[in-house]
N, C-alpha and C positions, 0 to 999 in steps of 0.2 A: 559306797556301796549306792547306787541307784534303787527308786522307788518302786520298781517293778519286780526287784531282787529281793529288793526286802521284806516285798510283801511275799514275795513266793517260799522265800525262808521261812516265814511265820507262818503260812498256812500249812508249810511243812513240817515244823517243828510242834504247830499244834496239833494234827495229825498222828503223829508219832509220839507225843505228850497223852495222846487220849486212848486210851488200851483197846477196846472192841469197838465202842465207840456205844455202847448200848442205851444211851439214852438220849435224849434228843438237850442241844449245843443250846439250852434255854439260858441262861447266862448270858454265852455269846452271840445269841439274838437280838438278846433286851437291852446290852452293850450297842450294839450296830443300831439297834433302833432309836437311845439313847444319841448316839453321834448323830442320827440322821436329822434329828431332832434341834440337838445343836446348832448343827450347821444350818438347817431353814431357818431357823430364827435369829442367826449371825446373817441371813440375805444370801446365803447361796442359794435360793432360786434364783436370784435374779444375777447374783456374781458370777457363780460357776454351777450353770444349769446342769450341763452335761454331766461331771462327778457328780452332782446332788441324784440324780436321775438315775446312775450307771450304780450307788450305792442302794438308792430302793427298790432296783430292779433286781440284785444280788439279794437284799434281804426277803425278797418274792420267791426268790431260785431255791434259799434255803427255809423257806416258809414249805416251799413246795417240794424240796427233798425231806422233812419231816413227814409229810403224809404220807411217802412212800415207805419210809422207816431206813432210809437212807442217811444215818444219822451224822456220817464224816463229811461227808460231801454239803450234809446244812450245815456241821461247822466247818466246810472251806468256805462255802458260801456268805457266811457271818461274820467269818473274820475278814473277809473281800469289801463285804459289804460296810465294815466297821472302818474299817483304812481309808476307803475312797471319800465315804462320811467327811473324814477327818481333815484330806484332801483337801473336800466340797469349803471346812472351814477356815481355815490355810488360806488357801488363793482367795476366799471371798476378804479376810483381814488383810491378806497383800495389796488387794487391788483398792478394796478400802481405804488406804491408807497414801496410796501414790494418788487416787482421785483426792483426797485431802491435800496433803502437798500441794498438788496440781492447782488447787481451786486457792489457795492461801498465796501462793503466788500469784494469782490475778487478779484478788485482789489489794494485794503490795502492790501490785502495777499501778493498778486504777485508782489509789489512793494516792502513789504516787506524781501521776498524770493529770489529777484534779488540780493538787497544791503548784504543779508548776503551771497550769493553766492560770489559777487563779494571782499569779506571782506576775506571770507577764500580763497580767489583764491590767496588775495595778502599776507596773510599769508604762501600759500602751497607753493608759488615762492621766498619767502622771506627762506622757510625750504627747497629750492631747489627739491620740486617733479618732478618725470621724466616728461618733456615734454609734452609726451600723455598723461598722466592725466592729465595735463592743459590746453591742448590743446580739450578735448573734454570737457572740464569745460567753454572754452570761449565759446566755440560751442552752451550749454548749455545755456549759457547767454544771447548772441547773438537773439537764437531762443526767449528764454523768454521774453527778449526785443523787440522783433517784435510781438508776441502774444499782450504783453501788448498794442504795441500799439494802436495791431487794435482793442481792447478790450474798450481801454480809445474811440477808434473813433465809437463804438455803442452805448456806453455809451450816448458820446457827440448827436449822431442820437438819442437818447429815445430808441433802442433796448438794453432795458437791460436786456431779456431773453438770449439774444446771448452772456453777457461778461463772466457769471460765467463759459460756456463749452467753449468759446477761453481758457480763463486761469487756470484751474483744471490742466488739464495735465502739462502743459511746470512750473506751480509752487509747482508742486506734482517733478515734474523730480530735478527744482532747489534745492528743499531742500534735496533730495538725495545727489545732488551733491557737495551741504555744507559739508552733514555728512562727507562724502567721503573724500574731503582733509580736512574739519579737522581732520580724524583719519591718510592719511597719510602725513600731515603735521607735527604732533605728533610725539615727538624726542621719540627716542626708549627706551626703559624700561632699567634704568641700568643695571649691571647685580654684584651679590653681589662676592664681593671677602673671 
């Protein structure tokens, strides 16, 4: 059943279950406010802003309906508000989980690129590649390690969206350096006699 149908059904059931609605739906409005507060604490103002705003608007409409003594309408708006806030909290959690997964992949790729570049640097040193090429590789590896350290710190702070940006360019650069070092360290082709 879709979210809208479920919402409509819950509003209808609440309306039918409440006899004359002679009292304001204080419990439902309190539940809606708690759901909004929970969604905001989860970061919905950043990750599910539209849903959170809709929940806040529905709660305001519920409060206005109470002021007009239309308690049935207030109940409908309160239930709508709670549902939207819960959706905002779920959307926020889903978005954060996806960003965390992407950030973890970016960190893994950067770590692998640094390891590969170090291995190729050792092979190039053994093959006596000119010092100028080795210096460039060492600088790129050091820059990659610094970017990785900053990205890990952002990850630890929960700033998952910053991780990919921090390591994408250094990772690409390290991969290119590894290819260059591999080519430079390769023995020259043998000449046929």
